[in-house]
C-alpha positions in Angstrom: 149.0 118.5 81.2 147.9 118.7 84.9 150.5 118.7 87.7 150.1 117.8 91.3 150.9 120.2 94.1 150.9 119.1 97.8 150.2 121.6 100.5 149.7 121.3 104.3 146.6 123.0 105.7 145.4 123.4 109.3 142.5 121.2 110.5 140.4 124.3 110.8 141.0 125.2 107.1 140.4 121.6 106.1 137.0 121.7 107.8 136.1 125.0 106.1 137.1 123.4 102.8 135.0 120.3 103.4 132.0 122.4 104.3 132.5 124.6 101.2 132.7 121.6 98.9 129.7 119.9 100.4 127.6 123.1 100.1 128.6 123.8 96.5 128.9 120.2 95.2 132.5 120.6 94.0 135.6 118.5 94.6 138.3 119.7 97.0 140.7 119.9 94.0 138.3 122.0 92.0 137.7 124.4 95.0 141.4 124.8 95.6 142.3 125.4 92.0 139.6 128.0 91.6 140.6 129.8 94.9 144.3 129.8 93.8 143.4 131.1 90.4 141.4 133.9 91.8 144.1 134.7 94.4 146.8 134.9 91.8 144.7 137.0 89.4 143.8 139.4 92.2 147.4 139.7 93.4 148.6 140.4 89.9 146.1 143.3 89.6 144.6 141.6 86.6 141.4 139.6 86.8 140.6 137.5 83.8 137.2 137.2 82.2 137.2 133.5 83.0 137.8 134.2 86.7 134.9 136.6 86.7 132.5 134.2 85.0 133.8 130.9 86.4 131.2 130.7 89.2 128.4 131.5 86.7 129.0 128.5 84.5 127.4 125.3 86.0 129.6 122.2 86.5 127.8 120.5 83.6 129.2 123.1 81.2 127.9 126.0 79.2 125.4 123.8 77.4 123.3 123.8 80.5 122.9 127.6 80.2 121.1 127.3 76.9 117.4 127.8 76.9 114.6 126.9 74.5 113.4 130.5 74.5 116.9 132.1 74.2 115.7 134.6 71.6 112.8 135.8 73.7 115.1 136.2 76.7 117.7 138.1 74.7 115.0 140.4 73.2 113.7 141.1 76.7 117.2 141.8 78.1 118.0 144.2 75.2 114.8 146.1 75.4 115.2 149.0 77.8 112.5 150.8 79.7 110.0 152.5 77.4 109.8 156.2 77.7 106.4 157.8 77.1 
């Protein structure tokens, strides 16, 4: 269940938040939740896997990452440089 938290921010920080959201196409709530999650993980000296990968997953979900040529991409990524 989601809960609401209210916080007061300075006009300067509100402007930076608005610019960030417009540039990245995210809502203010989503940006604040991500930032708070990263801050709390970093201050607890334990960064979760989700925090590390959250910015890599598009807003439309992980399905958007799938490719028609996934096998070829995986094979290419796993193949190291050839020694001769």
